[in-house]
C-alpha positions, -999 to +999 in steps of 0.1 A: -016+523+482-028+514+449+005+520+430+022+494+458-005+468+453+001+472+413+036+465+417+034+435+440+007+422+416+029+424+386+057+407+408+038+380+412+029+374+379+063+369+374+082+340+366+106+330+399+136+318+376+136+353+359+137+375+391+172+355+399+182+348+367+217+362+375+223+334+411+233+305+398+228+280+374+195+262+360+201+229+347+183+196+355+205+177+372+202+149+348+225+168+320+248+178+343+283+165+332+301+146+356+331+163+379+355+144+362+346+161+332+349+195+347+381+185+360+399+175+326+383+209+317+407+228+344+439+205+332+431+219+293+432+249+307+465+249+328+447+253+360+457+233+390+422+222+414+426+219+450+386+215+453+353+215+430+320+218+446+284+228+438+275+265+441+237+281+436+237+253+410+272+260+390+300+241+395+330+261+409+367+256+410+389+267+437+425+264+419+453+278+405+460+291+368+492+283+348+506+314+366+499+303+398+475+328+404+450+320+430+413+316+414+377+307+417+363+297+385+323+295+380+311+271+354+279+260+336+270+223+349+258+214+321+274+230+291+307+234+314+311+269+299+328+292+321+310+314+338+330+336+355+366+338+367+376+354+400+412+361+404+430+373+435+453+401+429+485+406+448+467+419+477+449+390+483+417+407+470+393+390+451+390+405+415+364+393+396+368+389+353+333+373+333+347+347+304+342+356+269+319+328+255+351+307+237+349+272+222+388+266+241 
């Protein structure tokens, strides 16, 4: 019981963002780039955009890449850094790839 209370006390001291840092993008709305900038990013990369939405505080692009594969791309709203690209494989199952940091 004492061990459980110690662990719960420790967890209570952690900032809320630390425990869930991978759950989304965290940027004040005032720092967000407009949707038009996300659309330009997609165009520069050769992607066809079906939809741009907001999910877990990130922009999410649904569309196709230059080879015609279906993709779902997670983009940081302030920096427009590509965080993750999820490709749909030949069998219709998603395959995730973390995007390497680059200045393309």
